[in-house]
C-alpha positions in Angstrom: 1.5 6.3 7.0 4.8 6.8 5.1 4.9 8.8 2.3 1.0 8.8 1.9 1.0 4.8 1.9 -0.1 2.7 4.9 1.7 0.6 7.0 0.3 -2.6 8.8 1.7 -1.2 12.1 4.5 1.1 12.9 7.5 -0.9 11.9 9.9 0.9 14.2 8.1 -0.7 17.3 9.2 -4.1 16.7 6.1 -5.8 17.6 6.6 -8.9 15.5 10.2 -9.7 16.3 11.5 -8.9 12.9 14.2 -6.3 12.1 12.7 -2.5 11.6 12.1 -1.5 8.1 9.1 -3.3 6.8 7.7 -1.7 3.7 4.4 -0.5 3.4 1.5 -2.6 3.1 0.0 -2.1 -0.3 -3.6 -3.6 0.3 -3.9 -1.2 3.5 -3.1 1.9 1.2 -6.2 1.2 -0.7 -8.5 1.4 2.5 -8.2 5.3 2.5 -9.6 5.6 -1.2 -12.5 3.3 -0.1 -13.2 5.7 2.7 -12.8 8.8 0.6 -15.4 7.3 -1.7 -17.9 6.6 1.1 -17.6 10.2 2.5 -17.9 11.6 -1.0 -14.3 12.8 -1.5 -14.1 11.4 -4.9 -11.2 13.1 -6.5 -8.9 12.4 -3.7 -10.1 8.7 -4.0 -9.2 8.8 -7.4 -5.8 10.2 -6.9 -4.9 7.8 -4.3 -6.0 5.0 -6.3 -4.3 6.1 -9.7 -1.1 6.7 -7.6 -1.3 3.0 -6.2 -2.0 1.7 -9.6 1.2 3.2 -10.9 3.2 1.1 -8.5 2.0 -2.0 -10.4 5.0 -4.0 -12.1 5.1 -4.3 -16.0 2.4 -7.3 -15.8 0.1 -5.3 -13.4 1.1 -7.1 -10.1 1.1 -5.7 -6.7 3.2 -7.5 -4.3 2.2 -7.3 -0.2 4.8 -4.7 0.5 6.4 -1.6 -1.3 9.8 -0.2 -0.3 9.6 3.5 -1.0 13.3 4.2 -0.8 14.4 1.3 -3.1 11.2 1.6 -5.2 10.7 -1.8 -5.2 8.1 -4.7 -3.9 9.8 -6.8 -1.8 6.6 -8.7 -0.5 5.1 -11.9 -1.8 3.6 -12.3 -5.3 0.9 -12.4 -6.4 -1.7 -11.0 -3.9 -5.1 -11.9 -4.2 -7.1 -9.3 -2.3 -10.5 -8.4 -3.8 -11.0 -4.6 -4.5 -14.3 -3.6 -5.2 
């Protein structure tokens, strides 16, 4: 985790041959909210979900990645992951 958002893996470990510094992977960051709901922590789930929704761009889209330091989404658009 970085700043409350999940990474696909530790980007400093360089396991994919890419330079260090990949942003957090936004779809993964929704998973803890799902888990919170399943274990009855509804308020925690709502807070995380709302935080993630605030990262959406002006047309409501999220990219694959989010760069917390630059406060931008450098990843691919649009993402089509079902959230239920």
